[in-house]
C-alpha positions as a printed Julia matrix, in Angstrom:
176×3 Matrix{Float64}:
 -99.38  168.23  -128.95
 -98.15  164.86  -127.71
 -98.95  163.65  -124.2
 -96.05  163.41  -121.76
 -95.58  161.43  -118.58
 -94.19  163.15  -115.51
 -92.86  161.16  -112.58
 -92.37  162.96  -109.27
 -90.26  161.35  -106.56
 -90.77  162.73  -103.06
 -87.72  163.63  -101.04
 -86.21  160.89   -98.93
 -82.88  160.44   -97.25
 -81.69  158.26  -100.13
 -82.52  160.76  -102.87
 -81.36  163.77  -100.83
 -77.73  162.64  -100.63
 -75.46  165.29  -102.1
 -71.76  166.19  -101.8
 -71.12  163.86   -98.86
 -74.12  165.0    -96.82
 -77.9   165.29   -96.83
 -79.62  168.18   -98.63
 -82.25  169.94   -96.5
 -84.59  172.11   -98.57
 -88.24  172.48   -99.51
 -90.3   171.16   -96.61
 -87.61  168.8    -95.27
 -86.99  168.32   -91.57
 -83.52  167.38   -90.4
 -83.95  166.56   -86.72
 -81.87  164.66   -84.17
 -83.14  163.65   -80.74
 -80.61  164.48   -78.05
 -79.74  161.55   -75.76
 -80.57  162.07   -72.08
 -77.72  163.77   -70.25
 -76.03  165.09   -73.4
 -77.25  168.65   -72.76
 -77.5   169.99   -69.23
 -79.4   172.99   -67.92
 -76.22  175.08   -67.88
 -74.01  173.48   -70.55
 -74.46  172.09   -74.03
 -73.15  172.25   -77.55
 -74.11  171.07   -80.98
 -72.25  171.37   -84.24
 -72.75  170.69   -87.89
 -70.97  170.63   -91.21
 -72.72  172.68   -93.85
 -72.22  173.35   -97.55
 -74.56  176.13   -98.55
 -76.23  176.03  -101.93
 -76.52  179.83  -102.26
 -74.54  182.92  -101.29
 -75.13  185.11   -98.2
 -76.93  187.8   -100.2
 -79.34  185.23  -101.72
 -80.36  183.55   -98.47
 -83.87  185.0    -98.22
 -84.74  184.92  -101.92
 -86.51  181.56  -101.69
 -89.53  182.63   -99.67
 -88.13  182.11   -96.16
 -87.58  185.42   -94.42
 -85.35  184.02   -91.64
 -83.97  180.63   -92.72
 -82.92  178.4    -89.83
 -79.51  176.79   -89.87
 -79.79  174.96   -86.53
 -82.12  174.96   -83.54
 -81.74  173.19   -80.17
 -85.33  173.1    -78.94
 -87.42  172.19   -75.9
 -90.43  174.48   -76.38
 -91.28  178.02   -77.49
 -89.84  179.38   -74.22
 -86.55  177.43   -74.16
 -84.22  177.1    -77.14
 -80.97  178.09   -78.87
 -81.43  179.23   -82.48
 -78.98  179.98   -85.29
 -80.76  181.63   -88.2
 -80.44  184.35   -90.82
 -81.9   187.7    -89.76
 -81.31  189.13   -93.26
 -78.97  188.78   -96.2
 -75.38  188.83   -94.89
 -76.62  188.74   -91.26
 -76.53  185.57   -89.17
 -78.25  185.65   -85.77
 -77.79  183.69   -82.53
 -80.8   183.68   -80.22
 -81.05  182.19   -76.74
 -84.46  181.95   -75.08
 -84.54  180.8    -71.44
 -87.86  180.77   -69.61
 -89.34  182.99   -72.32
 -86.63  185.68   -72.04
 -85.05  186.33   -75.43
 -81.43  187.47   -75.92
 -79.97  187.82   -79.4
 -76.91  189.07   -81.28
 -75.96  189.27   -84.96
 -72.91  188.63   -87.13
 -72.47  190.68   -90.3
 -70.99  187.92   -92.46
 -69.96  190.16   -95.33
 -70.38  187.23   -97.71
 -67.69  185.24   -95.94
 -69.83  182.39   -94.67
 -72.45  181.37   -97.2
 -70.11  180.47  -100.02
 -71.92  178.03  -102.32
 -70.59  174.45  -102.18
 -67.83  175.24   -99.64
 -68.14  173.22   -96.44
 -67.96  175.07   -93.14
 -68.21  173.74   -89.6
 -70.43  175.63   -87.16
 -71.01  175.08   -83.45
 -73.31  176.64   -80.87
 -72.15  176.21   -77.27
 -73.7   177.45   -74.05
 -72.54  177.66   -70.46
 -74.27  179.2    -67.46
 -72.92  182.63   -68.47
 -73.21  182.85   -72.25
 -73.74  181.19   -75.6
 -71.31  181.44   -78.51
 -71.48  180.64   -82.2
 -68.2   179.33   -83.58
 -67.69  179.1    -87.36
 -64.63  177.35   -88.76
 -62.87  177.71   -85.4
 -63.57  181.43   -84.84
 -66.1   182.8    -82.35
 -68.36  185.06   -84.42
 -71.25  185.78   -82.02
 -71.51  185.86   -78.22
 -74.87  186.18   -76.45
 -74.87  186.95   -72.72
 -78.34  186.8    -71.14
 -78.63  189.06   -68.1
 -79.89  186.23   -65.87
 -77.45  183.7    -67.31
 -78.44  180.39   -68.9
 -80.18  177.77   -66.82
 -82.83  175.82   -68.71
 -83.69  173.73   -65.61
 -86.14  170.95   -66.49
 -86.75  172.61   -69.88
 -83.34  171.82   -71.38
 -83.5   171.42   -75.18
 -83.9   167.77   -76.2
 -83.96  167.86   -80.01
 -81.81  169.64   -82.6
 -83.26  170.66   -85.95
 -80.85  171.25   -88.84
 -81.88  173.31   -91.84
 -85.36  174.29   -90.64
 -87.42  174.92   -87.51
 -89.59  172.73   -85.29
 -92.59  173.29   -87.59
 -90.76  172.21   -90.78
 -90.57  175.84   -91.93
 -87.8   178.35   -92.69
 -85.57  175.9    -94.58
 -82.09  177.12   -95.41
 -81.42  174.97   -98.55
 -78.02  173.53   -97.7
 -76.21  170.2    -97.46
 -75.59  169.08   -93.87
 -72.96  166.56   -92.86
 -70.91  165.44   -89.9
 -68.42  168.15   -88.92
């Protein structure tokens, strides 16, 4: 048997460019610090362009039980999370002061279409938080006490994984 040489190149922004965006997979972290004043305690929004690399029914087949699409984060008690609760089920979670409110969207295969770009947006006000996909509101979460993050307003957004570089979604993210 002849010897072979194997060269492994670690992921970087340059070698993760794909289809007009940046591929987030493996142990990648796609984070963006939020400028002061961009989010307030009772209002904020973040959006992203996404081209998924797998279908809705395949989302959890890669070892991540609840892959994260986007997460606006301050700490474990204050965040807005868009993730996959199960195949064909996207979830929007709002946690304010440790109180968790969540709702699901049964996608029916309509969202995670491989290589088709969608635009998603999570937006909160003092009364509720909505997830908008390609212009349509698909989930509304209404916490009983409303939404007021106070001094614990999220200050970083993670795309394609969580704050611990886990639960990657394996997709290409781009400007909306």
